[in-house]
TIRO-2110 file (N, C-alpha, C; in Angstrom, 1 decimal):
// TIRO-2110
103.9, 107.3, -3.5, N, 1, A
103.0, 106.2, -3.2, CA, 1, A
101.8, 106.6, -2.6, C, 1, A
100.7, 105.9, -2.9, N, 2, A
99.4, 106.1, -2.3, CA, 2, A
99.1, 104.9, -1.4, C, 2, A
98.8, 105.2, -0.1, N, 3, A
98.5, 104.2, 0.8, CA, 3, A
97.3, 104.5, 1.6, C, 3, A
96.2, 103.7, 1.5, N, 4, A
95.0, 103.8, 2.2, CA, 4, A
94.9, 102.6, 3.1, C, 4, A
94.6, 102.9, 4.4, N, 5, A
94.4, 101.9, 5.4, CA, 5, A
93.1, 102.1, 6.2, C, 5, A
92.2, 101.2, 6.0, N, 6, A
90.9, 101.2, 6.8, CA, 6, A
90.1, 102.5, 6.4, C, 6, A
90.1, 102.9, 5.2, N, 7, A
89.4, 104.1, 4.8, CA, 7, A
87.9, 103.9, 4.8, C, 7, A
87.1, 104.7, 5.5, N, 8, A
85.7, 104.7, 5.5, CA, 8, A
85.1, 106.0, 5.3, C, 8, A
84.0, 106.1, 4.5, N, 9, A
83.3, 107.4, 4.3, CA, 9, A
81.8, 107.2, 4.5, C, 9, A
81.3, 107.9, 5.5, N, 10, A
79.9, 107.8, 5.8, CA, 10, A
79.2, 109.2, 5.6, C, 10, A
78.0, 109.2, 5.1, N, 11, A
77.2, 110.4, 4.9, CA, 11, A
75.9, 110.2, 5.7, C, 11, A
75.3, 111.4, 6.0, N, 12, A
74.0, 111.4, 6.6, CA, 12, A
73.1, 112.0, 5.5, C, 12, A
72.2, 111.1, 5.1, N, 13, A
71.2, 111.5, 4.0, CA, 13, A
69.8, 111.4, 4.6, C, 13, A
69.2, 112.6, 4.8, N, 14, A
67.9, 112.6, 5.3, CA, 14, A
67.7, 112.0, 6.7, C, 14, A
68.8, 112.1, 7.5, N, 15, A
68.8, 111.5, 8.8, CA, 15, A
69.1, 110.0, 8.9, C, 15, A
69.5, 109.5, 7.7, N, 16, A
69.8, 108.0, 7.6, CA, 16, A
71.3, 107.9, 7.2, C, 16, A
72.1, 107.0, 7.8, N, 17, A
73.5, 106.9, 7.5, CA, 17, A
73.7, 106.1, 6.1, C, 17, A
74.6, 106.6, 5.3, N, 18, A
74.9, 106.0, 4.1, CA, 18, A
76.4, 105.6, 4.2, C, 18, A
76.8, 104.4, 4.0, N, 19, A
78.2, 103.9, 4.1, CA, 19, A
78.7, 103.8, 2.7, C, 19, A
79.3, 104.9, 2.2, N, 20, A
79.8, 104.9, 0.8, CA, 20, A
81.1, 104.1, 0.6, C, 20, A
82.0, 104.2, 1.6, N, 21, A
83.2, 103.5, 1.5, CA, 21, A
83.4, 102.8, 2.8, C, 21, A
83.8, 101.5, 2.8, N, 22, A
83.8, 100.7, 4.0, CA, 22, A
85.2, 100.0, 4.1, C, 22, A
86.0, 100.5, 4.9, N, 23, A
87.3, 99.9, 5.3, CA, 23, A
88.2, 99.5, 4.2, C, 23, A
88.4, 100.4, 3.3, N, 24, A
89.3, 100.1, 2.1, CA, 24, A
90.7, 100.2, 2.4, C, 24, A
91.5, 99.2, 2.1, N, 25, A
92.9, 99.2, 2.1, CA, 25, A
93.4, 99.1, 0.6, C, 25, A
94.3, 100.0, 0.3, N, 26, A
94.8, 100.1, -1.1, CA, 26, A
96.2, 100.7, -1.2, C, 26, A
97.0, 100.1, -2.0, N, 27, A
98.4, 100.7, -2.2, CA, 27, A
98.6, 100.9, -3.7, C, 27, A
99.0, 102.0, -4.1, N, 28, A
99.3, 102.3, -5.5, CA, 28, A
100.7, 102.8, -5.6, C, 28, A
101.6, 102.1, -6.3, N, 29, A
103.0, 102.5, -6.4, CA, 29, A
103.2, 103.6, -7.4, C, 29, A
104.3, 104.4, -7.3, N, 30, A
104.5, 105.4, -8.3, CA, 30, A
104.6, 104.8, -9.7, C, 30, A
104.0, 105.4, -10.7, N, 31, A
104.0, 104.9, -12.0, CA, 31, A
103.0, 103.8, -12.3, C, 31, A
102.2, 103.4, -11.4, N, 32, A
101.3, 102.4, -11.5, CA, 32, A
100.1, 102.8, -12.4, C, 32, A
99.4, 101.8, -13.0, N, 33, A
98.1, 102.1, -13.7, CA, 33, A
97.1, 101.2, -13.2, C, 33, A
96.1, 101.7, -12.4, N, 34, A
95.1, 100.9, -11.8, CA, 34, A
93.7, 101.3, -12.3, C, 34, A
92.8, 100.4, -12.5, N, 35, A
91.5, 100.7, -12.9, CA, 35, A
90.6, 100.1, -11.7, C, 35, A
89.5, 100.9, -11.5, N, 36, A
88.5, 100.5, -10.5, CA, 36, A
87.1, 100.4, -11.2, C, 36, A
86.5, 99.3, -11.3, N, 37, A
85.2, 99.1, -11.8, CA, 37, A
84.2, 98.9, -10.7, C, 37, A
82.9, 99.0, -11.1, N, 38, A
81.8, 98.7, -10.1, CA, 38, A
80.5, 99.4, -10.6, C, 38, A
79.4, 99.0, -10.1, N, 39, A
78.1, 99.6, -10.4, CA, 39, A
78.0, 101.0, -9.9, C, 39, A
77.0, 101.7, -10.4, N, 40, A
76.7, 103.0, -9.9, CA, 40, A
76.3, 102.9, -8.4, C, 40, A
76.8, 103.9, -7.6, N, 41, A
76.6, 103.8, -6.2, CA, 41, A
77.4, 102.9, -5.4, C, 41, A
78.4, 102.3, -6.0, N, 42, A
79.3, 101.4, -5.3, CA, 42, A
80.4, 102.1, -4.5, C, 42, A
80.6, 103.4, -4.7, N, 43, A
81.6, 104.1, -3.9, CA, 43, A
82.8, 104.5, -4.6, C, 43, A
82.9, 104.2, -5.9, N, 44, A
84.1, 104.4, -6.7, CA, 44, A
84.5, 105.9, -6.7, C, 44, A
83.5, 106.8, -7.1, N, 45, A
83.8, 108.2, -7.2, CA, 45, A
84.2, 108.8, -5.8, C, 45, A
83.5, 108.3, -4.8, N, 46, A
83.8, 108.8, -3.4, CA, 46, A
85.2, 108.5, -3.0, C, 46, A
85.6, 107.2, -3.3, N, 47, A
87.0, 106.8, -3.1, CA, 47, A
88.0, 107.6, -3.9, C, 47, A
87.7, 107.9, -5.1, N, 48, A
88.5, 108.7, -5.9, CA, 48, A
88.7, 110.1, -5.4, C, 48, A
87.6, 110.7, -4.9, N, 49, A
87.6, 112.0, -4.3, CA, 49, A
88.5, 112.1, -3.0, C, 49, A
88.4, 111.0, -2.3, N, 50, A
89.3, 110.9, -1.1, CA, 50, A
90.8, 110.9, -1.5, C, 50, A
91.1, 110.0, -2.5, N, 51, A
92.4, 109.9, -3.0, CA, 51, A
92.9, 111.3, -3.5, C, 51, A
92.0, 112.0, -4.2, N, 52, A
92.4, 113.3, -4.7, CA, 52, A
92.3, 114.4, -3.8, C, 52, A
92.1, 114.1, -2.5, N, 53, A
92.0, 115.2, -1.4, CA, 53, A
90.9, 116.2, -1.7, C, 53, A
89.9, 115.7, -2.4, N, 54, A
88.7, 116.5, -2.6, CA, 54, A
87.6, 116.3, -1.5, C, 54, A
87.8, 115.2, -0.8, N, 55, A
87.0, 114.8, 0.3, CA, 55, A
87.8, 114.1, 1.4, C, 55, A
87.3, 114.0, 2.6, N, 56, A
88.0, 113.5, 3.7, CA, 56, A
87.3, 112.2, 4.2, C, 56, A
88.1, 111.2, 4.6, N, 57, A
87.5, 110.0, 5.1, CA, 57, A
86.9, 110.2, 6.5, C, 57, A
85.9, 109.4, 6.8, N, 58, A
85.3, 109.4, 8.2, CA, 58, A
86.2, 108.7, 9.1, C, 58, A
87.0, 107.7, 8.6, N, 59, A
87.9, 107.0, 9.5, CA, 59, A
89.0, 106.4, 8.6, C, 59, A
90.1, 106.0, 9.2, N, 60, A
91.2, 105.4, 8.4, CA, 60, A
92.3, 106.4, 8.2, C, 60, A
93.3, 105.9, 7.5, N, 61, A
94.6, 106.7, 7.3, CA, 61, A
94.9, 106.8, 5.8, C, 61, A
95.2, 107.9, 5.4, N, 62, A
95.7, 108.1, 4.0, CA, 62, A
97.0, 108.8, 4.0, C, 62, A
98.0, 108.1, 3.3, N, 63, A
99.3, 108.6, 3.2, CA, 63, A
99.6, 108.8, 1.7, C, 63, A
100.1, 110.0, 1.3, N, 64, A
100.4, 110.3, -0.1, CA, 64, A
101.9, 110.7, -0.1, C, 64, A
102.7, 109.9, -0.9, N, 65, A
104.1, 110.2, -1.0, CA, 65, A
104.8, 110.2, 0.4, C, 65, A
104.3, 109.3, 1.3, N, 66, A
104.9, 109.2, 2.6, CA, 66, A
104.3, 110.1, 3.6, C, 66, A
103.5, 111.1, 3.2, N, 67, A
103.0, 112.1, 4.1, CA, 67, A
101.5, 111.7, 4.5, C, 67, A
101.2, 111.8, 5.8, N, 68, A
99.9, 111.5, 6.3, CA, 68, A
99.1, 112.8, 6.0, C, 68, A
98.1, 112.6, 5.1, N, 69, A
97.3, 113.8, 4.7, CA, 69, A
95.9, 113.7, 5.3, C, 69, A
95.6, 112.7, 6.1, N, 70, A
94.3, 112.4, 6.6, CA, 70, A
93.6, 113.6, 7.3, C, 70, A
94.4, 114.3, 8.1, N, 71, A
93.8, 115.4, 8.9, CA, 71, A
94.3, 116.8, 8.6, C, 71, A
94.9, 116.9, 7.4, N, 72, A
95.4, 118.3, 7.0, CA, 72, A
94.2, 119.2, 6.8, C, 72, A
94.5, 120.5, 7.1, N, 73, A
93.4, 121.5, 6.8, CA, 73, A
93.2, 121.8, 5.3, C, 73, A
92.2, 122.5, 5.0, N, 74, A
91.8, 122.7, 3.6, CA, 74, A
92.9, 123.4, 2.8, C, 74, A
93.6, 124.3, 3.4, N, 75, A
94.6, 125.1, 2.7, CA, 75, A
95.8, 124.1, 2.4, C, 75, A
96.2, 123.2, 3.3, N, 76, A
97.2, 122.3, 3.0, CA, 76, A
96.8, 121.3, 1.9, C, 76, A
95.6, 120.8, 2.0, N, 77, A
95.1, 119.9, 1.0, CA, 77, A
95.0, 120.6, -0.4, C, 77, A
94.7, 121.8, -0.4, N, 78, A
94.6, 122.6, -1.7, CA, 78, A
96.0, 122.6, -2.3, C, 78, A
97.0, 122.9, -1.5, N, 79, A
98.4, 122.9, -2.0, CA, 79, A
98.8, 121.5, -2.6, C, 79, A
98.4, 120.5, -1.9, N, 80, A
98.8, 119.1, -2.4, CA, 80, A
98.1, 118.8, -3.7, C, 80, A
96.8, 119.2, -3.8, N, 81, A
96.1, 119.0, -5.0, CA, 81, A
96.7, 119.7, -6.2, C, 81, A
97.2, 121.0, -5.9, N, 82, A
97.8, 121.8, -7.0, CA, 82, A
99.1, 121.3, -7.4, C, 82, A
99.8, 120.7, -6.4, N, 83, A
101.2, 120.3, -6.7, CA, 83, A
101.4, 118.8, -7.2, C, 83, A
100.5, 117.9, -6.7, N, 84, A
100.7, 116.5, -6.9, CA, 84, A
99.6, 115.8, -7.7, C, 84, A
98.4, 116.3, -7.8, N, 85, A
97.3, 115.6, -8.3, CA, 85, A
96.6, 116.3, -9.5, C, 85, A
96.4, 115.6, -10.6, N, 86, A
95.6, 116.1, -11.7, CA, 86, A
94.3, 115.3, -11.8, C, 86, A
93.2, 116.0, -12.3, N, 87, A
91.9, 115.4, -12.3, CA, 87, A
91.3, 115.5, -13.8, C, 87, A
90.7, 114.4, -14.2, N, 88, A
90.0, 114.3, -15.4, CA, 88, A
88.6, 113.7, -15.2, C, 88, A
87.5, 114.5, -15.6, N, 89, A
86.2, 114.0, -15.3, CA, 89, A
85.4, 113.7, -16.5, C, 89, A
84.3, 113.0, -16.4, N, 90, A
83.5, 112.6, -17.5, CA, 90, A
82.9, 113.8, -18.3, C, 90, A
82.5, 114.9, -17.6, N, 91, A
81.9, 116.0, -18.3, CA, 91, A
82.8, 117.2, -18.4, C, 91, A
84.1, 117.0, -18.4, N, 92, A
85.2, 118.0, -18.8, CA, 92, A
85.3, 119.1, -17.8, C, 92, A
84.2, 119.7, -17.4, N, 93, A
84.3, 120.9, -16.4, CA, 93, A
85.1, 122.0, -17.0, C, 93, A
85.0, 122.3, -18.3, N, 94, A
85.7, 123.4, -18.9, CA, 94, A
84.8, 124.7, -18.7, C, 94, A
85.5, 125.9, -18.6, N, 95, A
84.7, 127.1, -18.5, CA, 95, A
84.3, 127.5, -19.9, C, 95, A
83.0, 127.6, -20.2, N, 96, A
82.5, 127.8, -21.5, CA, 96, A
83.0, 129.0, -22.2, C, 96, A
83.1, 130.1, -21.5, N, 97, A
83.5, 131.4, -22.2, CA, 97, A
85.0, 131.5, -22.5, C, 97, A
85.7, 130.6, -21.9, N, 98, A
87.2, 130.6, -22.1, CA, 98, A
87.7, 129.8, -23.3, C, 98, A
88.7, 130.2, -23.9, N, 99, A
89.3, 129.4, -25.0, CA, 99, A
90.0, 128.2, -24.4, C, 99, A
90.5, 127.3, -25.2, N, 100, A
91.2, 126.1, -24.8, CA, 100, A
92.4, 126.5, -24.0, C, 100, A
93.2, 127.5, -24.5, N, 101, A
94.4, 127.9, -23.8, CA, 101, A
94.1, 128.5, -22.5, C, 101, A
93.0, 129.3, -22.4, N, 102, A
92.6, 130.0, -21.1, CA, 102, A
92.2, 128.9, -20.1, C, 102, A
91.5, 127.9, -20.5, N, 103, A
91.1, 126.8, -19.6, CA, 103, A
92.3, 126.1, -19.1, C, 103, A
93.3, 125.8, -19.9, N, 104, A
94.5, 125.1, -19.5, CA, 104, A
95.3, 126.0, -18.5, C, 104, A
95.3, 127.3, -18.8, N, 105, A
96.0, 128.3, -18.0, CA, 105, A
95.5, 128.5, -16.6, C, 105, A
94.2, 128.2, -16.4, N, 106, A
93.5, 128.6, -15.2, CA, 106, A
94.1, 128.1, -13.9, C, 106, A
94.4, 126.8, -13.8, N, 107, A
95.0, 126.3, -12.5, CA, 107, A
96.4, 127.0, -12.2, C, 107, A
97.1, 127.4, -13.2, N, 108, A
98.4, 128.1, -13.0, CA, 108, A
98.1, 129.5, -12.5, C, 108, A
97.0, 130.2, -12.9, N, 109, A
96.7, 131.5, -12.3, CA, 109, A
96.5, 131.4, -10.8, C, 109, A
95.7, 130.4, -10.4, N, 110, A
95.4, 130.1, -9.0, CA, 110, A
96.7, 129.8, -8.2, C, 110, A
97.6, 129.1, -8.9, N, 111, A
98.9, 128.7, -8.3, CA, 111, A
99.9, 129.8, -8.2, C, 111, A
99.6, 130.9, -8.9, N, 112, A
100.6, 132.0, -8.9, CA, 112, A
101.8, 131.9, -9.8, C, 112, A
101.6, 131.1, -10.8, N, 113, A
102.7, 130.9, -11.8, CA, 113, A
102.8, 132.2, -12.7, C, 113, A
104.0, 132.7, -12.9, N, 114, A
104.2, 133.9, -13.7, CA, 114, A
103.7, 133.7, -15.1, C, 114, A
103.3, 134.9, -15.7, N, 115, A
102.6, 134.9, -17.0, CA, 115, A
103.4, 134.2, -18.1, C, 115, A
104.7, 134.6, -18.2, N, 116, A
105.5, 134.0, -19.3, CA, 116, A
105.6, 132.5, -19.2, C, 116, A
105.8, 132.0, -17.9, N, 117, A
105.9, 130.6, -17.8, CA, 117, A
104.5, 129.9, -18.0, C, 117, A
103.4, 130.6, -17.7, N, 118, A
102.1, 130.1, -18.0, CA, 118, A
101.9, 129.8, -19.5, C, 118, A
102.3, 130.8, -20.3, N, 119, A
102.1, 130.7, -21.7, CA, 119, A
103.0, 129.5, -22.3, C, 119, A
104.2, 129.4, -21.8, N, 120, A
105.0, 128.3, -22.2, CA, 120, A
104.4, 126.9, -21.8, C, 120, A
103.9, 126.8, -20.6, N, 121, A
103.3, 125.6, -20.2, CA, 121, A
102.1, 125.2, -20.9, C, 121, A
101.2, 126.2, -21.2, N, 122, A
100.0, 126.0, -21.9, CA, 122, A
100.3, 125.5, -23.3, C, 122, A
101.3, 126.1, -24.0, N, 123, A
101.7, 125.6, -25.3, CA, 123, A
102.2, 124.2, -25.3, C, 123, A
103.0, 123.8, -24.3, N, 124, A
103.5, 122.4, -24.2, CA, 124, A
102.4, 121.5, -23.9, C, 124, A
101.5, 121.8, -23.0, N, 125, A
100.4, 120.9, -22.6, CA, 125, A
99.5, 120.7, -23.7, C, 125, A
99.1, 121.7, -24.5, N, 126, A
98.2, 121.5, -25.6, CA, 126, A
98.8, 120.8, -26.7, C, 126, A
100.1, 121.0, -26.9, N, 127, A
100.9, 120.2, -27.9, CA, 127, A
100.9, 118.8, -27.6, C, 127, A
101.0, 118.5, -26.3, N, 128, A
101.2, 117.1, -25.9, CA, 128, A
99.9, 116.3, -26.1, C, 128, A
98.7, 117.0, -26.2, N, 129, A
97.5, 116.3, -26.5, CA, 129, A
97.0, 116.5, -27.9, C, 129, A
97.9, 117.1, -28.7, N, 130, A
97.6, 117.2, -30.1, CA, 130, A
96.6, 118.4, -30.5, C, 130, A
96.6, 119.4, -29.7, N, 131, A
95.7, 120.5, -29.9, CA, 131, A
96.3, 121.9, -30.2, C, 131, A
97.5, 121.9, -30.7, N, 132, A
98.2, 123.1, -30.9, CA, 132, A
97.5, 124.1, -31.9, C, 132, A
96.7, 123.5, -32.7, N, 133, A
95.9, 124.3, -33.7, CA, 133, A
94.6, 124.7, -33.2, C, 133, A
94.2, 124.4, -32.0, N, 134, A
92.9, 124.7, -31.5, CA, 134, A
92.9, 125.5, -30.2, C, 134, A
94.0, 126.2, -30.0, N, 135, A
94.2, 126.9, -28.7, CA, 135, A
93.2, 128.0, -28.5, C, 135, A
92.7, 128.7, -29.6, N, 136, A
91.8, 129.8, -29.5, CA, 136, A
90.4, 129.4, -29.6, C, 136, A
90.1, 128.2, -29.6, N, 137, A
88.7, 127.7, -29.7, CA, 137, A
88.1, 127.6, -28.3, C, 137, A
86.8, 128.0, -28.2, N, 138, A
86.0, 127.7, -27.0, CA, 138, A
85.5, 126.3, -27.0, C, 138, A
85.1, 125.8, -25.8, N, 139, A
84.6, 124.4, -25.7, CA, 139, A
83.4, 124.1, -26.7, C, 139, A
82.5, 125.1, -27.0, N, 140, A
81.4, 124.8, -27.9, CA, 140, A
81.9, 124.8, -29.3, C, 140, A
83.1, 125.1, -29.6, N, 141, A
83.7, 125.0, -30.9, CA, 141, A
84.6, 123.7, -31.1, C, 141, A
84.6, 122.9, -30.1, N, 142, A
85.4, 121.7, -30.1, CA, 142, A
84.5, 120.4, -30.0, C, 142, A
85.0, 119.3, -30.5, N, 143, A
84.3, 118.0, -30.4, CA, 143, A
84.4, 117.5, -28.9, C, 143, A
83.7, 116.5, -28.6, N, 144, A
83.8, 115.9, -27.3, CA, 144, A
85.2, 115.4, -27.0, C, 144, A
85.8, 114.7, -27.9, N, 145, A
87.1, 114.2, -27.7, CA, 145, A
88.1, 115.3, -27.5, C, 145, A
88.0, 116.4, -28.3, N, 146, A
88.9, 117.6, -28.1, CA, 146, A
88.7, 118.3, -26.8, C, 146, A
87.4, 118.4, -26.3, N, 147, A
87.2, 118.9, -25.0, CA, 147, A
87.9, 118.1, -23.9, C, 147, A
87.8, 116.8, -24.0, N, 148, A
88.4, 115.9, -23.0, CA, 148, A
89.9, 116.1, -23.1, C, 148, A
90.5, 116.3, -24.3, N, 149, A
91.9, 116.5, -24.4, CA, 149, A
92.4, 117.8, -23.8, C, 149, A
91.5, 118.8, -23.9, N, 150, A
91.8, 120.1, -23.2, CA, 150, A
91.8, 119.9, -21.7, C, 150, A
90.8, 119.1, -21.3, N, 151, A
90.7, 118.8, -19.8, CA, 151, A
92.0, 118.1, -19.3, C, 151, A
92.5, 117.2, -20.2, N, 152, A
93.7, 116.4, -19.8, CA, 152, A
94.9, 117.4, -19.8, C, 152, A
95.0, 118.3, -20.8, N, 153, A
96.1, 119.2, -20.8, CA, 153, A
96.0, 120.1, -19.5, C, 153, A
94.8, 120.5, -19.1, N, 154, A
94.7, 121.3, -17.9, CA, 154, A
95.1, 120.5, -16.7, C, 154, A
94.8, 119.2, -16.7, N, 155, A
95.1, 118.3, -15.5, CA, 155, A
96.6, 118.1, -15.4, C, 155, A
97.4, 118.2, -16.5, N, 156, A
98.8, 117.9, -16.4, CA, 156, A
99.7, 119.1, -16.4, C, 156, A
99.1, 120.3, -16.6, N, 157, A
99.9, 121.5, -16.9, CA, 157, A
100.8, 121.9, -15.7, C, 157, A
100.5, 121.4, -14.5, N, 158, A
101.3, 121.7, -13.3, CA, 158, A
102.2, 120.5, -13.0, C, 158, A
102.3, 119.6, -13.9, N, 159, A
103.2, 118.4, -13.7, CA, 159, A
102.9, 117.6, -12.5, C, 159, A
101.7, 117.1, -12.3, N, 160, A
101.3, 116.3, -11.2, CA, 160, A
102.0, 115.0, -11.2, C, 160, A
102.1, 114.3, -10.0, N, 161, A
102.6, 113.0, -9.9, CA, 161, A
101.5, 111.9, -10.2, C, 161, A
100.3, 112.3, -9.9, N, 162, A
99.2, 111.4, -10.0, CA, 162, A
98.1, 112.0, -10.9, C, 162, A
97.5, 111.2, -11.8, N, 163, A
96.3, 111.6, -12.5, CA, 163, A
95.2, 110.7, -12.2, C, 163, A
94.1, 111.3, -11.8, N, 164, A
92.8, 110.6, -11.4, CA, 164, A
91.8, 110.9, -12.5, C, 164, A
91.3, 109.8, -13.1, N, 165, A
90.3, 109.9, -14.2, CA, 165, A
89.0, 109.2, -13.8, C, 165, A
88.0, 110.0, -13.7, N, 166, A
86.7, 109.5, -13.3, CA, 166, A
85.8, 109.4, -14.6, C, 166, A
85.6, 108.1, -15.1, N, 167, A
84.8, 107.9, -16.3, CA, 167, A
85.3, 108.8, -17.5, C, 167, A
86.6, 108.8, -17.8, N, 168, A
87.1, 109.8, -18.8, CA, 168, A
86.5, 109.6, -20.2, C, 168, A
86.0, 108.4, -20.5, N, 169, A
85.4, 108.2, -21.8, CA, 169, A
83.9, 108.1, -21.8, C, 169, A
83.3, 108.3, -20.7, N, 170, A
81.9, 108.0, -20.5, CA, 170, A
81.0, 108.9, -21.4, C, 170, A
81.5, 110.0, -21.9, N, 171, A
80.7, 111.0, -22.7, CA, 171, A
81.2, 111.0, -24.1, C, 171, A
82.0, 110.0, -24.5, N, 172, A
82.6, 110.1, -25.8, CA, 172, A
82.2, 108.9, -26.7, C, 172, A
82.3, 109.1, -28.0, N, 173, A
82.1, 107.9, -28.9, CA, 173, A
83.3, 107.0, -28.9, C, 173, A
83.2, 105.8, -29.5, N, 174, A
84.2, 104.8, -29.4, CA, 174, A
85.5, 105.3, -29.9, C, 174, A
85.6, 106.0, -31.0, N, 175, A
86.9, 106.4, -31.6, CA, 175, A
87.5, 107.4, -30.7, C, 175, A
86.7, 108.4, -30.2, N, 176, A
87.3, 109.5, -29.4, CA, 176, A
87.7, 108.9, -28.0, C, 176, A
86.9, 107.9, -27.5, N, 177, A
87.3, 107.3, -26.3, CA, 177, A
88.6, 106.6, -26.3, C, 177, A
88.8, 105.9, -27.4, N, 178, A
90.0, 105.1, -27.6, CA, 178, A
91.2, 106.1, -27.7, C, 178, A
91.1, 107.2, -28.4, N, 179, A
92.1, 108.2, -28.5, CA, 179, A
92.5, 108.7, -27.1, C, 179, A
91.5, 109.0, -26.3, N, 180, A
91.7, 109.6, -24.9, CA, 180, A
92.4, 108.5, -24.1, C, 180, A
92.0, 107.3, -24.1, N, 181, A
92.6, 106.2, -23.3, CA, 181, A
94.1, 106.1, -23.8, C, 181, A
94.3, 106.1, -25.0, N, 182, A
95.7, 105.9, -25.5, CA, 182, A
96.6, 107.1, -25.1, C, 182, A
96.0, 108.3, -25.0, N, 183, A
96.7, 109.4, -24.6, CA, 183, A
97.1, 109.3, -23.1, C, 183, A
96.1, 108.9, -22.3, N, 184, A
96.4, 108.7, -20.8, CA, 184, A
97.4, 107.6, -20.6, C, 184, A
97.4, 106.5, -21.4, N, 185, A
98.3, 105.4, -21.3, CA, 185, A
99.7, 105.9, -21.7, C, 185, A
99.8, 106.8, -22.7, N, 186, A
101.2, 107.3, -23.0, CA, 186, A
101.7, 108.1, -21.9, C, 186, A
100.9, 108.9, -21.2, N, 187, A
101.4, 109.7, -20.1, CA, 187, A
101.8, 108.7, -18.9, C, 187, A
101.1, 107.7, -18.7, N, 188, A
101.5, 106.7, -17.7, CA, 188, A
102.8, 106.0, -18.1, C, 188, A
103.0, 105.7, -19.3, N, 189, A
104.3, 105.2, -19.8, CA, 189, A
105.4, 106.1, -19.5, C, 189, A
105.1, 107.4, -19.5, N, 190, A
106.2, 108.4, -19.2, CA, 190, A
106.4, 108.6, -17.7, C, 190, A
105.7, 107.8, -16.9, N, 191, A
106.0, 107.8, -15.4, CA, 191, A
104.9, 108.4, -14.6, C, 191, A
103.8, 108.9, -15.2, N, 192, A
102.7, 109.4, -14.4, CA, 192, A
101.8, 108.3, -13.8, C, 192, A
101.6, 108.4, -12.5, N, 193, A
100.7, 107.4, -11.9, CA, 193, A
99.3, 107.6, -12.3, C, 193, A
98.6, 106.6, -12.8, N, 194, A
97.2, 106.7, -13.4, CA, 194, A
96.2, 105.8, -12.7, C, 194, A
95.1, 106.4, -12.2, N, 195, A
94.0, 105.7, -11.6, CA, 195, A
92.8, 106.1, -12.4, C, 195, A
92.1, 105.0, -12.9, N, 196, A
90.9, 105.2, -13.8, CA, 196, A
89.7, 104.5, -13.2, C, 196, A
88.7, 105.3, -13.0, N, 197, A
87.4, 104.7, -12.6, CA, 197, A
86.5, 104.6, -13.8, C, 197, A
86.0, 103.4, -14.1, N, 198, A
85.2, 103.3, -15.3, CA, 198, A
84.2, 102.2, -15.2, C, 198, A
83.1, 102.3, -16.0, N, 199, A
82.1, 101.3, -16.1, CA, 199, A
82.5, 100.3, -17.3, C, 199, A
83.4, 100.7, -18.1, N, 200, A
83.7, 99.9, -19.3, CA, 200, A
84.8, 98.8, -19.1, C, 200, A
84.4, 97.6, -19.2, N, 201, A
85.4, 96.5, -18.9, CA, 201, A
86.6, 96.5, -19.9, C, 201, A
86.3, 97.0, -21.1, N, 202, A
87.4, 97.0, -22.1, CA, 202, A
88.5, 98.0, -21.7, C, 202, A
88.1, 99.1, -21.1, N, 203, A
89.0, 100.1, -20.6, CA, 203, A
89.7, 99.7, -19.4, C, 203, A
88.9, 99.1, -18.5, N, 204, A
89.4, 98.6, -17.2, CA, 204, A
90.5, 97.6, -17.4, C, 204, A
90.3, 96.7, -18.4, N, 205, A
91.3, 95.6, -18.6, CA, 205, A
92.6, 96.1, -19.3, C, 205, A
92.6, 97.3, -19.7, N, 206, A
93.9, 97.9, -20.3, CA, 206, A
94.8, 98.3, -19.2, C, 206, A
94.3, 98.5, -18.0, N, 207, A
95.2, 98.9, -16.9, CA, 207, A
96.1, 97.7, -16.5, C, 207, A
97.2, 98.1, -15.9, N, 208, A
98.2, 97.1, -15.4, CA, 208, A
97.6, 96.3, -14.3, C, 208, A
96.8, 97.0, -13.4, N, 209, A
96.1, 96.3, -12.4, CA, 209, A
94.6, 96.7, -12.4, C, 209, A
93.8, 95.7, -12.0, N, 210, A
92.3, 96.0, -12.0, CA, 210, A
91.8, 95.6, -10.6, C, 210, A
90.8, 96.3, -10.2, N, 211, A
90.0, 95.9, -9.0, CA, 211, A
88.6, 96.3, -9.2, C, 211, A
87.7, 95.8, -8.3, N, 212, A
86.3, 96.1, -8.5, CA, 212, A
85.8, 96.6, -7.1, C, 212, A
84.8, 97.5, -7.2, N, 213, A
84.2, 98.0, -5.9, CA, 213, A
82.7, 97.7, -5.9, C, 213, A
82.3, 97.1, -4.8, N, 214, A
80.9, 96.7, -4.6, CA, 214, A
80.5, 97.1, -3.2, C, 214, A
79.4, 97.8, -3.1, N, 215, A
78.9, 98.2, -1.8, CA, 215, A
80.0, 98.8, -0.9, C, 215, A
80.8, 99.7, -1.5, N, 216, A
81.8, 100.4, -0.7, CA, 216, A
83.1, 99.6, -0.4, C, 216, A
83.2, 98.4, -0.8, N, 217, A
84.4, 97.6, -0.6, CA, 217, A
85.1, 97.2, -1.9, C, 217, A
86.4, 97.1, -1.8, N, 218, A
87.2, 96.7, -2.9, CA, 218, A
87.2, 95.1, -2.9, C, 218, A
87.1, 94.5, -4.1, N, 219, A
87.1, 93.1, -4.2, CA, 219, A
88.3, 92.7, -5.1, C, 219, A
88.7, 91.5, -5.0, N, 220, A
89.8, 91.0, -5.8, CA, 220, A
91.2, 91.1, -5.1, C, 220, A
92.2, 90.7, -5.8, N, 221, A
93.6, 90.7, -5.3, CA, 221, A
94.5, 91.7, -5.7, C, 221, A
94.0, 92.9, -6.2, N, 222, A
94.8, 93.9, -6.8, CA, 222, A
94.9, 95.1, -5.9, C, 222, A
94.6, 95.0, -4.6, N, 223, A
94.5, 96.1, -3.7, CA, 223, A
95.9, 96.5, -3.1, C, 223, A
96.8, 95.6, -2.9, N, 224, A
98.0, 95.9, -2.3, CA, 224, A
99.2, 96.0, -3.2, C, 224, A
END
């Protein structure tokens, strides 16, 4: 379970305070599918980064799976990210010189997974996103939809409990975007907790729960 209470994130930009997230309370149950909409600059991505332990709140409490992670050091947060959280971003963040298989394998190298197990997991992850025939292709040899599916395979290869997707279809055409959303939804149906940040109302409405972020605050009744 994800539990945020009074989460605030402030930045100092040119000597002026910026209040990116303001007193957010949010609960996400295991296996949930939540979408967050809002205009650019509303704080959506900042909130997602806090949930993903990529950033720390300025104030408030964050509990993940019953553990208070608010004040953990970077090493402990890194272990949590590797063990519990997968990330999918708009621009894929694949390593250009690496093949699809090597990109998917990369987080396991950092996690110290044995080579034989890495190969098995890579094969399963790429098969799960329909790319068994593209394992040796580099990103520049893949379509946008295929690159995003590689990124999804990389995000799930360590069997996370939570998948965080920041504008996962923002760089894709309509058909590729629909395929990616359906793939994410299938993983959610299998028990993976899914949180999607999106500008697209059609994608947001596919989630089991929807909320909206404006000026750093969540609006609507889907927060608890």
